[in-house]
C-alpha positions, 0 to 999 in steps of 0.5 A: 474541320473548322479552322480557327486560324490558330496562328500565334498572336504575339502581343505585349500585355495590355497592347489593345489598351495601352498601345492606343494611347502610347503609355508603354509597359506596366511595371510589376507593381501595377498588377491588381491582386484581387477583386477588392484590391482592384475596386479600391485601386481603380477608385483611389490609386494615384498611378494611372498604370495601377488604375488601368491594371485594375480596370482590365482585371475587373473585365476578366474576373467580373466581380460584383459592383464592377460595372458601376465602378467601371462606368465612373472610371469612364471619366478618369483623368487619363485616357488609358484608364478610360480606354481600359474601363470601356474595354472592360465594360464590354467584357462584362457583357452587361447591356446596362452599361450602354447608357454610360458609354453613350454618354461618355462618347458625347463628351470624350475628347480623345479619338483613341478613347472614342474608338474603344467606346464605339467598339464597346457599344457595338459589342454590347448592342449586338448582345442586346439585339440577340437577347432583348428583355430575355427573348431571342432577337429576330436576327438570331439565326442560331444559338451557341451554348457555352458548355464545359470549360476545362483547364488541363494545362495544370496551371492555376487550376479553377482560377484560369478555367474561369478566365477561359470561361469569361473570355469565351463568353465575351468573345463569343458575344461579339459574333453577329447573328447568334445568341450566347447562352449558358444554362438559360432554360428559357432561351433554349426553349425559345430556340426549340420553339423557333426551330433554331439550331443550337451548338455547344462550344466546349473549351480546353485550355491546353497549354500555358508555358513561360519562357525567357527570350531576349532578356524578357519573360513571355507566356504562351497559351493555347486553347481548343474548342469543340463545336457540337450539334446535339451529340455530333462533333461538327468541328474544332477551333484552336488559337494561341497567343503570347504575352511579354513582360518587361524585365527578366523576372516577374512577380506572382501578380505579374505572372498571373496578369500575363497568363490571363492576357495570354488566355484571353488572346488565345480565345480571341485568336480561336474565335476570330472569323469563326462566324462562317464556320459556326454558321456552316456547323449550324446547317 
């Protein structure tokens, strides 16, 4: 069986963005509630923490118009917001954002923001190399088709299922040497014509638990992926992550935020280092 390195990934909410610029925890009122609110908050809020939350929310949920708003946020006055905007643009997976990220890199004064800009550019360029102008790139060795994404955890139903799907799409695209497709018949036809192996990745959100530890709230998530080639199960990948909230209680918005972050972290845990196992499954 493939080993996804299923060790827990303990991290505070937003650690990848906020720790880089040392801004600390996000208060409960800062969580974006929906796409319209997030678009408004990222543009108009005077609190940089609200803007950070809004940017990350858009990176997870992919609402219409997100790319344009996030590109403008690359020039935000606060470095934490610029980091969050760059990270969210890579999560969207739209190569149209490459130009805006590269322009910002040329004038960005913060080293930590530049690091995220480079990471986002690298991820989007890998995706572009795999699928330039609707064609599989010459470097593609195999294709991964995103299959069924399920949420048997019983927590937030289709809402968290979409978070799982978006996180899987974003994290899988960061793996080199492969193209990620969903229901794209043209790309699957190209794969068949080139005799490229096609793997199907089915995901399940197995567990989302909330508990209280040392006076604060933590949310744990666990995901599992089945890797199939045609109808044959080639292996499984699993991962888990824990996020922590500040204070003994959470608002509904805060709870959703921690759950979303835990699911994203669990997917990252499952797919970290998965390229070798997927390559073997494609043989």
